[in-house]
Predicted model as a PDB file, atoms N, CA, C, CB and O in Angstrom, pLDDT in the B-factor column:
MODEL        1                                                                  
ATOM      1  N   MET A   1     -23.370-136.272-112.507  1.00 48.00           N  
ATOM      2  CA  MET A   1     -23.640-134.978-111.941  1.00 48.00           C  
ATOM      3  C   MET A   1     -25.107-134.647-112.154  1.00 48.00           C  
ATOM      4  CB  MET A   1     -22.730-133.903-112.558  1.00 48.00           C  
ATOM      5  O   MET A   1     -25.635-134.808-113.254  1.00 48.00           O  
ATOM      6  N   GLU A   2     -25.743-134.198-111.127  1.00 55.00           N  
ATOM      7  CA  GLU A   2     -27.169-133.908-111.188  1.00 55.00           C  
ATOM      8  C   GLU A   2     -27.376-132.394-111.148  1.00 55.00           C  
ATOM      9  CB  GLU A   2     -27.928-134.602-110.022  1.00 55.00           C  
ATOM     10  O   GLU A   2     -26.806-131.707-110.301  1.00 55.00           O  
ATOM     11  N   LEU A   3     -28.178-131.889-112.048  1.00 55.00           N  
ATOM     12  CA  LEU A   3     -28.479-130.469-112.080  1.00 55.00           C  
ATOM     13  C   LEU A   3     -29.641-130.173-111.145  1.00 55.00           C  
ATOM     14  CB  LEU A   3     -28.801-130.008-113.513  1.00 55.00           C  
ATOM     15  O   LEU A   3     -30.604-130.936-111.068  1.00 55.00           O  
ATOM     16  N   VAL A   4     -29.540-129.071-110.446  1.00 62.00           N  
ATOM     17  CA  VAL A   4     -30.589-128.670-109.514  1.00 62.00           C  
ATOM     18  C   VAL A   4     -31.331-127.493-110.132  1.00 62.00           C  
ATOM     19  CB  VAL A   4     -30.000-128.297-108.103  1.00 62.00           C  
ATOM     20  O   VAL A   4     -30.714-126.513-110.551  1.00 62.00           O  
ATOM     21  N   ASN A   5     -32.635-127.590-110.186  1.00 62.00           N  
ATOM     22  CA  ASN A   5     -33.454-126.544-110.764  1.00 62.00           C  
ATOM     23  C   ASN A   5     -34.205-125.838-109.639  1.00 62.00           C  
ATOM     24  CB  ASN A   5     -34.436-127.122-111.822  1.00 62.00           C  
ATOM     25  O   ASN A   5     -35.246-126.315-109.188  1.00 62.00           O  
ATOM     26  N   CYS A   6     -33.670-124.687-109.181  1.00 60.00           N  
ATOM     27  CA  CYS A   6     -34.356-123.919-108.151  1.00 60.00           C  
ATOM     28  C   CYS A   6     -34.058-122.444-108.343  1.00 60.00           C  
ATOM     29  CB  CYS A   6     -33.935-124.381-106.739  1.00 60.00           C  
ATOM     30  O   CYS A   6     -33.025-122.071-108.899  1.00 60.00           O  
ATOM     31  N   ALA A   7     -34.964-121.624-107.885  1.00 59.00           N  
ATOM     32  CA  ALA A   7     -34.817-120.177-108.012  1.00 59.00           C  
ATOM     33  C   ALA A   7     -33.988-119.633-106.859  1.00 59.00           C  
ATOM     34  CB  ALA A   7     -36.194-119.489-108.055  1.00 59.00           C  
ATOM     35  O   ALA A   7     -33.806-120.309-105.846  1.00 59.00           O  
ATOM     36  N   LYS A   8     -33.481-118.398-107.013  1.00 55.00           N  
ATOM     37  CA  LYS A   8     -32.686-117.777-105.947  1.00 55.00           C  
ATOM     38  C   LYS A   8     -33.475-117.691-104.649  1.00 55.00           C  
ATOM     39  CB  LYS A   8     -32.225-116.379-106.369  1.00 55.00           C  
ATOM     40  O   LYS A   8     -32.912-117.870-103.569  1.00 55.00           O  
ATOM     41  N   GLN A   9     -34.774-117.418-104.744  1.00 56.00           N  
ATOM     42  CA  GLN A   9     -35.592-117.279-103.552  1.00 56.00           C  
ATOM     43  C   GLN A   9     -35.616-118.578-102.752  1.00 56.00           C  
ATOM     44  CB  GLN A   9     -37.010-116.863-103.927  1.00 56.00           C  
ATOM     45  O   GLN A   9     -35.690-118.545-101.524  1.00 56.00           O  
ATOM     46  N   GLU A  10     -35.555-119.710-103.430  1.00 58.00           N  
ATOM     47  CA  GLU A  10     -35.576-120.996-102.739  1.00 58.00           C  
ATOM     48  C   GLU A  10     -34.260-121.265-102.021  1.00 58.00           C  
ATOM     49  CB  GLU A  10     -35.870-122.121-103.724  1.00 58.00           C  
ATOM     50  O   GLU A  10     -34.229-122.009-101.041  1.00 58.00           O  
ATOM     51  N   MET A  11     -33.175-120.667-102.501  1.00 57.00           N  
ATOM     52  CA  MET A  11     -31.848-120.924-101.948  1.00 57.00           C  
ATOM     53  C   MET A  11     -31.574-120.107-100.688  1.00 57.00           C  
ATOM     54  CB  MET A  11     -30.791-120.627-102.989  1.00 57.00           C  
ATOM     55  O   MET A  11     -30.619-120.405 -99.970  1.00 57.00           O  
ATOM     56  N   VAL A  12     -32.374-119.098-100.400  1.00 58.00           N  
ATOM     57  CA  VAL A  12     -32.148-118.213 -99.263  1.00 58.00           C  
ATOM     58  C   VAL A  12     -32.111-118.985 -97.956  1.00 58.00           C  
ATOM     59  CB  VAL A  12     -33.225-117.145 -99.203  1.00 58.00           C  
ATOM     60  O   VAL A  12     -31.274-118.693 -97.101  1.00 58.00           O  
ATOM     61  N   GLY A  13     -32.986-119.956 -97.774  1.00 58.00           N  
ATOM     62  CA  GLY A  13     -33.064-120.697 -96.533  1.00 58.00           C  
ATOM     63  C   GLY A  13     -32.082-121.841 -96.414  1.00 58.00           C  
ATOM     64  O   GLY A  13     -32.055-122.506 -95.378  1.00 58.00           O  
ATOM     65  N   MET A  14     -31.276-122.100 -97.426  1.00 58.00           N  
ATOM     66  CA  MET A  14     -30.341-123.227 -97.385  1.00 58.00           C  
ATOM     67  C   MET A  14     -29.174-122.920 -96.459  1.00 58.00           C  
ATOM     68  CB  MET A  14     -29.825-123.558 -98.795  1.00 58.00           C  
ATOM     69  O   MET A  14     -28.738-121.774 -96.348  1.00 58.00           O  
ATOM     70  N   GLU A  15     -28.676-123.951 -95.801  1.00 63.00           N  
ATOM     71  CA  GLU A  15     -27.554-123.785 -94.896  1.00 63.00           C  
ATOM     72  C   GLU A  15     -26.248-124.127 -95.592  1.00 63.00           C  
ATOM     73  CB  GLU A  15     -27.737-124.650 -93.654  1.00 63.00           C  
ATOM     74  O   GLU A  15     -26.221-124.911 -96.541  1.00 63.00           O  
ATOM     75  N   LYS A  16     -25.170-123.532 -95.111  1.00 60.00           N  
ATOM     76  CA  LYS A  16     -23.831-123.787 -95.635  1.00 60.00           C  
ATOM     77  C   LYS A  16     -23.377-125.163 -95.164  1.00 60.00           C  
ATOM     78  CB  LYS A  16     -22.827-122.680 -95.181  1.00 60.00           C  
ATOM     79  O   LYS A  16     -23.480-125.483 -93.979  1.00 60.00           O  
ATOM     80  N   SER A  17     -22.875-125.976 -96.086  1.00 63.00           N  
ATOM     81  CA  SER A  17     -22.398-127.300 -95.699  1.00 63.00           C  
ATOM     82  C   SER A  17     -20.979-127.203 -95.156  1.00 63.00           C  
ATOM     83  CB  SER A  17     -22.453-128.274 -96.896  1.00 63.00           C  
ATOM     84  O   SER A  17     -20.274-126.226 -95.409  1.00 63.00           O  
ATOM     85  N   GLU A  18     -20.573-128.202 -94.423  1.00 63.00           N  
ATOM     86  CA  GLU A  18     -19.228-128.221 -93.842  1.00 63.00           C  
ATOM     87  C   GLU A  18     -18.156-128.271 -94.925  1.00 63.00           C  
ATOM     88  CB  GLU A  18     -19.072-129.418 -92.900  1.00 63.00           C  
ATOM     89  O   GLU A  18     -17.075-127.710 -94.747  1.00 63.00           O  
ATOM     90  N   ASP A  19     -18.440-128.935 -96.048  1.00 63.00           N  
ATOM     91  CA  ASP A  19     -17.461-129.075 -97.123  1.00 63.00           C  
ATOM     92  C   ASP A  19     -17.123-127.745 -97.785  1.00 63.00           C  
ATOM     93  CB  ASP A  19     -17.975-130.040 -98.162  1.00 63.00           C  
ATOM     94  O   ASP A  19     -16.039-127.604 -98.350  1.00 63.00           O  
ATOM     95  N   SER A  20     -18.028-126.764 -97.730  1.00 62.00           N  
ATOM     96  CA  SER A  20     -17.797-125.505 -98.416  1.00 62.00           C  
ATOM     97  C   SER A  20     -16.752-124.640 -97.720  1.00 62.00           C  
ATOM     98  CB  SER A  20     -19.087-124.746 -98.533  1.00 62.00           C  
ATOM     99  O   SER A  20     -16.315-123.638 -98.285  1.00 62.00           O  
ATOM    100  N   SER A  21     -16.347-124.999 -96.522  1.00 64.00           N  
ATOM    101  CA  SER A  21     -15.350-124.207 -95.801  1.00 64.00           C  
ATOM    102  C   SER A  21     -13.929-124.697 -96.069  1.00 64.00           C  
ATOM    103  CB  SER A  21     -15.635-124.245 -94.305  1.00 64.00           C  
ATOM    104  O   SER A  21     -12.976-124.091 -95.580  1.00 64.00           O  
ATOM    105  N   LYS A  22     -13.763-125.764 -96.823  1.00 71.00           N  
ATOM    106  CA  LYS A  22     -12.437-126.296 -97.106  1.00 71.00           C  
ATOM    107  C   LYS A  22     -11.683-125.359 -98.038  1.00 71.00           C  
ATOM    108  CB  LYS A  22     -12.535-127.702 -97.721  1.00 71.00           C  
ATOM    109  O   LYS A  22     -12.258-124.785 -98.962  1.00 71.00           O  
ATOM    110  N   VAL A  23     -10.408-125.216 -97.786  1.00 79.00           N  
ATOM    111  CA  VAL A  23      -9.554-124.365 -98.597  1.00 79.00           C  
ATOM    112  C   VAL A  23      -8.901-125.224 -99.681  1.00 79.00           C  
ATOM    113  CB  VAL A  23      -8.479-123.646 -97.720  1.00 79.00           C  
ATOM    114  O   VAL A  23      -8.478-126.352 -99.426  1.00 79.00           O  
ATOM    115  N   PHE A  24      -8.828-124.673-100.889  1.00 82.00           N  
ATOM    116  CA  PHE A  24      -8.190-125.400-101.982  1.00 82.00           C  
ATOM    117  C   PHE A  24      -6.726-125.608-101.664  1.00 82.00           C  
ATOM    118  CB  PHE A  24      -8.353-124.652-103.318  1.00 82.00           C  
ATOM    119  O   PHE A  24      -6.030-124.674-101.265  1.00 82.00           O  
ATOM    120  N   GLU A  25      -6.259-126.830-101.841  1.00 87.00           N  
ATOM    121  CA  GLU A  25      -4.866-127.155-101.594  1.00 87.00           C  
ATOM    122  C   GLU A  25      -4.256-127.697-102.874  1.00 87.00           C  
ATOM    123  CB  GLU A  25      -4.725-128.173-100.437  1.00 87.00           C  
ATOM    124  O   GLU A  25      -4.736-128.687-103.425  1.00 87.00           O  
ATOM    125  N   HIS A  26      -3.201-127.053-103.346  1.00 91.00           N  
ATOM    126  CA  HIS A  26      -2.541-127.506-104.569  1.00 91.00           C  
ATOM    127  C   HIS A  26      -1.874-128.845-104.314  1.00 91.00           C  
ATOM    128  CB  HIS A  26      -1.505-126.468-105.062  1.00 91.00           C  
ATOM    129  O   HIS A  26      -1.227-129.043-103.286  1.00 91.00           O  
ATOM    130  N   LYS A  27      -2.037-129.763-105.259  1.00 92.00           N  
ATOM    131  CA  LYS A  27      -1.386-131.065-105.186  1.00 92.00           C  
ATOM    132  C   LYS A  27      -0.623-131.289-106.475  1.00 92.00           C  
ATOM    133  CB  LYS A  27      -2.416-132.206-104.942  1.00 92.00           C  
ATOM    134  O   LYS A  27      -1.085-130.921-107.555  1.00 92.00           O  
ATOM    135  N   SER A  28       0.537-131.888-106.356  1.00 92.00           N  
ATOM    136  CA  SER A  28       1.321-132.202-107.544  1.00 92.00           C  
ATOM    137  C   SER A  28       0.729-133.433-108.226  1.00 92.00           C  
ATOM    138  CB  SER A  28       2.814-132.435-107.178  1.00 92.00           C  
ATOM    139  O   SER A  28      -0.102-134.137-107.652  1.00 92.00           O  
ATOM    140  N   PHE A  29       1.160-133.678-109.435  1.00 88.00           N  
ATOM    141  CA  PHE A  29       0.688-134.852-110.170  1.00 88.00           C  
ATOM    142  C   PHE A  29       1.017-136.124-109.404  1.00 88.00           C  
ATOM    143  CB  PHE A  29       1.311-134.902-111.578  1.00 88.00           C  
ATOM    144  O   PHE A  29       0.198-137.040-109.336  1.00 88.00           O  
ATOM    145  N   VAL A  30       2.203-136.183-108.832  1.00 89.00           N  
ATOM    146  CA  VAL A  30       2.624-137.374-108.072  1.00 89.00           C  
ATOM    147  C   VAL A  30       1.717-137.580-106.861  1.00 89.00           C  
ATOM    148  CB  VAL A  30       4.103-137.241-107.614  1.00 89.00           C  
ATOM    149  O   VAL A  30       1.345-138.714-106.560  1.00 89.00           O  
ATOM    150  N   GLU A  31       1.354-136.500-106.160  1.00 90.00           N  
ATOM    151  CA  GLU A  31       0.465-136.610-105.006  1.00 90.00           C  
ATOM    152  C   GLU A  31      -0.913-137.114-105.428  1.00 90.00           C  
ATOM    153  CB  GLU A  31       0.340-135.255-104.295  1.00 90.00           C  
ATOM    154  O   GLU A  31      -1.506-137.958-104.755  1.00 90.00           O  
ATOM    155  N   ARG A  32      -1.418-136.593-106.546  1.00 87.00           N  
ATOM    156  CA  ARG A  32      -2.724-137.036-107.031  1.00 87.00           C  
ATOM    157  C   ARG A  32      -2.666-138.492-107.493  1.00 87.00           C  
ATOM    158  CB  ARG A  32      -3.206-136.133-108.180  1.00 87.00           C  
ATOM    159  O   ARG A  32      -3.622-139.242-107.298  1.00 87.00           O  
ATOM    160  N   LEU A  33      -1.570-138.889-108.095  1.00 88.00           N  
ATOM    161  CA  LEU A  33      -1.398-140.264-108.554  1.00 88.00           C  
ATOM    162  C   LEU A  33      -1.431-141.238-107.380  1.00 88.00           C  
ATOM    163  CB  LEU A  33      -0.080-140.409-109.326  1.00 88.00           C  
ATOM    164  O   LEU A  33      -1.966-142.340-107.500  1.00 88.00           O  
ATOM    165  N   LYS A  34      -0.863-140.836-106.252  1.00 88.00           N  
ATOM    166  CA  LYS A  34      -0.876-141.679-105.049  1.00 88.00           C  
ATOM    167  C   LYS A  34      -2.307-141.940-104.578  1.00 88.00           C  
ATOM    168  CB  LYS A  34      -0.061-141.018-103.919  1.00 88.00           C  
ATOM    169  O   LYS A  34      -2.597-143.012-104.047  1.00 88.00           O  
ATOM    170  N   GLU A  35      -3.209-140.961-104.770  1.00 88.00           N  
ATOM    171  CA  GLU A  35      -4.599-141.123-104.359  1.00 88.00           C  
ATOM    172  C   GLU A  35      -5.310-142.209-105.162  1.00 88.00           C  
ATOM    173  CB  GLU A  35      -5.341-139.807-104.504  1.00 88.00           C  
ATOM    174  O   GLU A  35      -6.331-142.740-104.724  1.00 88.00           O  
ATOM    175  N   TYR A  36      -4.772-142.539-106.335  1.00 86.00           N  
ATOM    176  CA  TYR A  36      -5.373-143.560-107.196  1.00 86.00           C  
ATOM    177  C   TYR A  36      -4.483-144.793-107.282  1.00 86.00           C  
ATOM    178  CB  TYR A  36      -5.628-142.996-108.599  1.00 86.00           C  
ATOM    179  O   TYR A  36      -4.454-145.475-108.307  1.00 86.00           O  
ATOM    180  N   ASP A  37      -3.765-145.075-106.212  1.00 86.00           N  
ATOM    181  CA  ASP A  37      -2.898-146.257-106.108  1.00 86.00           C  
ATOM    182  C   ASP A  37      -1.876-146.336-107.231  1.00 86.00           C  
ATOM    183  CB  ASP A  37      -3.738-147.515-106.107  1.00 86.00           C  
ATOM    184  O   ASP A  37      -1.502-147.430-107.656  1.00 86.00           O  
ATOM    185  N   GLY A  38      -1.420-145.182-107.715  1.00 81.00           N  
ATOM    186  CA  GLY A  38      -0.372-145.148-108.731  1.00 81.00           C  
ATOM    187  C   GLY A  38      -0.833-145.529-110.118  1.00 81.00           C  
ATOM    188  O   GLY A  38      -0.010-145.661-111.024  1.00 81.00           O  
ATOM    189  N   GLU A  39      -2.131-145.710-110.308  1.00 84.00           N  
ATOM    190  CA  GLU A  39      -2.644-146.101-111.622  1.00 84.00           C  
ATOM    191  C   GLU A  39      -3.449-144.957-112.218  1.00 84.00           C  
ATOM    192  CB  GLU A  39      -3.511-147.380-111.521  1.00 84.00           C  
ATOM    193  O   GLU A  39      -4.260-144.324-111.542  1.00 84.00           O  
ATOM    194  N   ILE A  40      -3.209-144.710-113.490  1.00 82.00           N  
ATOM    195  CA  ILE A  40      -3.943-143.664-114.180  1.00 82.00           C  
ATOM    196  C   ILE A  40      -4.311-144.163-115.567  1.00 82.00           C  
ATOM    197  CB  ILE A  40      -3.116-142.354-114.259  1.00 82.00           C  
ATOM    198  O   ILE A  40      -3.539-144.869-116.217  1.00 82.00           O  
ATOM    199  N   GLU A  41      -5.494-143.786-116.005  1.00 83.00           N  
ATOM    200  CA  GLU A  41      -5.937-144.166-117.343  1.00 83.00           C  
ATOM    201  C   GLU A  41      -5.944-142.926-118.220  1.00 83.00           C  
ATOM    202  CB  GLU A  41      -7.347-144.832-117.307  1.00 83.00           C  
ATOM    203  O   GLU A  41      -6.462-141.879-117.830  1.00 83.00           O  
ATOM    204  N   VAL A  42      -5.370-143.050-119.398  1.00 82.00           N  
ATOM    205  CA  VAL A  42      -5.330-141.947-120.339  1.00 82.00           C  
ATOM    206  C   VAL A  42      -6.212-142.317-121.517  1.00 82.00           C  
ATOM    207  CB  VAL A  42      -3.870-141.630-120.794  1.00 82.00           C  
ATOM    208  O   VAL A  42      -6.070-143.388-122.106  1.00 82.00           O  
ATOM    209  N   TYR A  43      -7.119-141.419-121.850  1.00 86.00           N  
ATOM    210  CA  TYR A  43      -8.039-141.670-122.952  1.00 86.00           C  
ATOM    211  C   TYR A  43      -7.727-140.730-124.106  1.00 86.00           C  
ATOM    212  CB  TYR A  43      -9.504-141.503-122.497  1.00 86.00           C  
ATOM    213  O   TYR A  43      -7.437-139.551-123.901  1.00 86.00           O  
ATOM    214  N   ASP A  44      -7.788-141.256-125.302  1.00 89.00           N  
ATOM    215  CA  ASP A  44      -7.640-140.442-126.496  1.00 89.00           C  
ATOM    216  C   ASP A  44      -9.038-140.204-127.028  1.00 89.00           C  
ATOM    217  CB  ASP A  44      -6.715-141.128-127.570  1.00 89.00           C  
ATOM    218  O   ASP A  44      -9.662-141.117-127.570  1.00 89.00           O  
ATOM    219  N   PHE A  45      -9.537-138.984-126.879  1.00 88.00           N  
ATOM    220  CA  PHE A  45     -10.909-138.672-127.240  1.00 88.00           C  
ATOM    221  C   PHE A  45     -10.942-137.902-128.547  1.00 88.00           C  
ATOM    222  CB  PHE A  45     -11.594-137.873-126.129  1.00 88.00           C  
ATOM    223  O   PHE A  45     -10.223-136.915-128.703  1.00 88.00           O  
ATOM    224  N   ASP A  46     -11.770-138.340-129.489  1.00 90.00           N  
ATOM    225  CA  ASP A  46     -11.909-137.662-130.774  1.00 90.00           C  
ATOM    226  C   ASP A  46     -12.949-136.557-130.639  1.00 90.00           C  
ATOM    227  CB  ASP A  46     -12.307-138.663-131.897  1.00 90.00           C  
ATOM    228  O   ASP A  46     -14.138-136.838-130.490  1.00 90.00           O  
ATOM    229  N   TRP A  47     -12.511-135.309-130.691  1.00 86.00           N  
ATOM    230  CA  TRP A  47     -13.394-134.156-130.559  1.00 86.00           C  
ATOM    231  C   TRP A  47     -13.982-133.745-131.906  1.00 86.00           C  
ATOM    232  CB  TRP A  47     -12.640-132.985-129.940  1.00 86.00           C  
ATOM    233  O   TRP A  47     -14.790-132.818-131.967  1.00 86.00           O  
ATOM    234  N   GLY A  48     -13.592-134.415-132.979  1.00 89.00           N  
ATOM    235  CA  GLY A  48     -14.105-134.068-134.304  1.00 89.00           C  
ATOM    236  C   GLY A  48     -13.245-132.996-134.952  1.00 89.00           C  
ATOM    237  O   GLY A  48     -12.213-132.600-134.411  1.00 89.00           O  
ATOM    238  N   GLU A  49     -13.678-132.536-136.110  1.00 87.00           N  
ATOM    239  CA  GLU A  49     -12.949-131.517-136.849  1.00 87.00           C  
ATOM    240  C   GLU A  49     -13.100-130.154-136.159  1.00 87.00           C  
ATOM    241  CB  GLU A  49     -13.450-131.446-138.310  1.00 87.00           C  
ATOM    242  O   GLU A  49     -14.158-129.856-135.606  1.00 87.00           O  
ATOM    243  N   PRO A  50     -12.041-129.324-136.189  1.00 85.00           N  
ATOM    244  CA  PRO A  50     -12.146-127.975-135.623  1.00 85.00           C  
ATOM    245  C   PRO A  50     -13.206-127.161-136.363  1.00 85.00           C  
ATOM    246  CB  PRO A  50     -10.781-127.254-135.685  1.00 85.00           C  
ATOM    247  O   PRO A  50     -13.335-127.259-137.584  1.00 85.00           O  
ATOM    248  N   VAL A  51     -13.957-126.364-135.622  1.00 87.00           N  
ATOM    249  CA  VAL A  51     -15.006-125.548-136.249  1.00 87.00           C  
ATOM    250  C   VAL A  51     -14.751-124.061-136.074  1.00 87.00           C  
ATOM    251  CB  VAL A  51     -16.368-125.903-135.669  1.00 87.00           C  
ATOM    252  O   VAL A  51     -15.519-123.243-136.580  1.00 87.00           O  
ATOM    253  N   GLY A  52     -13.688-123.692-135.367  1.00 86.00           N  
ATOM    254  CA  GLY A  52     -13.388-122.284-135.109  1.00 86.00           C  
ATOM    255  C   GLY A  52     -11.907-122.050-135.153  1.00 86.00           C  
ATOM    256  O   GLY A  52     -11.216-122.532-136.050  1.00 86.00           O  
ATOM    257  N   ARG A  53     -11.414-121.304-134.179  1.00 85.00           N  
ATOM    258  CA  ARG A  53      -9.997-120.955-134.141  1.00 85.00           C  
ATOM    259  C   ARG A  53      -9.194-121.896-133.256  1.00 85.00           C  
ATOM    260  CB  ARG A  53      -9.826-119.534-133.657  1.00 85.00           C  
ATOM    261  O   ARG A  53      -8.013-121.641-133.020  1.00 85.00           O  
ATOM    262  N   GLU A  54      -9.790-122.972-132.759  1.00 76.00           N  
ATOM    263  CA  GLU A  54      -9.046-123.884-131.904  1.00 76.00           C  
ATOM    264  C   GLU A  54      -7.965-124.586-132.722  1.00 76.00           C  
ATOM    265  CB  GLU A  54      -9.993-124.916-131.246  1.00 76.00           C  
ATOM    266  O   GLU A  54      -8.058-124.696-133.945  1.00 76.00           O  
ATOM    267  N   MET A  55      -6.957-125.048-132.029  1.00 68.00           N  
ATOM    268  CA  MET A  55      -5.818-125.687-132.703  1.00 68.00           C  
ATOM    269  C   MET A  55      -6.023-127.176-132.781  1.00 68.00           C  
ATOM    270  CB  MET A  55      -4.503-125.378-131.980  1.00 68.00           C  
ATOM    271  O   MET A  55      -5.173-127.889-133.314  1.00 68.00           O  
TER     272      MET A  55                                                      
ENDMDL                                                                          
END                                                                             
């Protein structure tokens, strides 16, 4: 993911892309799994020791 560094004034002239008009469509886990040929990878990530009120 690339961060874009621009001021609001620079964004005024930008045009709306075609992708921004798409409506969010809910998909079930099974539907999303089909998009990845039925294969999914699960990672166990170590976030370290809790430092606040997280469980």
